[in-house]
C-alpha positions in Angstrom: 0.1 -0.3 -0.2 1.6 3.1 -1.1 0.8 6.7 0.7 -2.7 8.2 -0.4 -3.8 4.9 -1.4 -7.5 4.1 -0.7 -8.1 0.6 0.4 -11.2 -1.5 1.5 -11.4 -3.8 4.5 -14.2 -6.2 4.0 -15.5 -8.0 7.5 -17.3 -11.1 7.0 -19.0 -11.5 10.8 -21.7 -13.8 12.3 -24.2 -12.0 14.7 -25.9 -14.1 17.4 -29.8 -14.0 17.4 -30.6 -13.2 21.4 -34.2 -14.6 20.9 -36.7 -15.2 18.5 -38.6 -12.1 19.3 -35.5 -9.7 18.2 -36.2 -7.9 15.6 -32.6 -5.6 15.4 -29.4 -5.6 17.1 -26.5 -2.7 17.4 -23.1 -3.4 17.4 -20.0 -1.3 17.7 -16.5 -2.4 16.6 -13.7 -0.2 17.8 -10.1 -1.0 16.9 -6.7 0.8 17.9 -3.2 0.8 16.3 0.3 1.8 17.0 2.9 2.7 15.0 6.7 3.5 14.8 6.6 6.3 12.1 4.8 9.8 12.1 1.9 9.6 10.3 1.6 12.5 7.5 -2.3 12.6 7.5 -3.6 15.0 10.2 -7.3 14.3 9.8 -8.7 12.5 13.0 -9.0 8.9 12.8 -12.3 7.4 12.9 -11.8 4.3 15.0 -15.3 3.3 15.8 -18.3 1.6 13.4 -21.6 1.0 14.6 -23.7 -1.5 12.3 -27.4 -2.2 13.0 -28.2 -5.9 12.2 -31.9 -6.7 11.0 -32.9 -10.1 11.9 -35.3 -11.9 9.7 -38.2 -13.7 11.7 -37.8 -17.5 11.3 -40.7 -19.0 9.4 -40.3 -22.2 11.7 -38.8 -22.7 15.1 -37.8 -26.4 16.3 -37.2 -26.9 19.8 -36.5 -30.0 21.8 -36.4 -32.1 18.6 -33.7 -34.6 17.5 -32.6 -34.5 14.1 -31.1 -37.5 12.3 -29.0 -37.3 9.1 -27.1 -40.0 7.9 -24.5 -39.9 5.2 -23.2 -42.6 3.0 -19.3 -42.4 1.2 -19.1 -42.8 -2.3 
């Protein structure tokens, strides 16, 4: 990465569903860094980002049911 280059970071995450009645949840990710060189970019860093996850209501909820799957080798 050269000075002045704009880079994109893609995060793939998994959000836990607290319960089946929850429709949204908000998560904040905060990072920190350290460096051994002087940063010539004097604009303030934005170390936190907040996202809102919208959950789709499950159409079927299975509870206390044993599911058996049999795999066969080729």
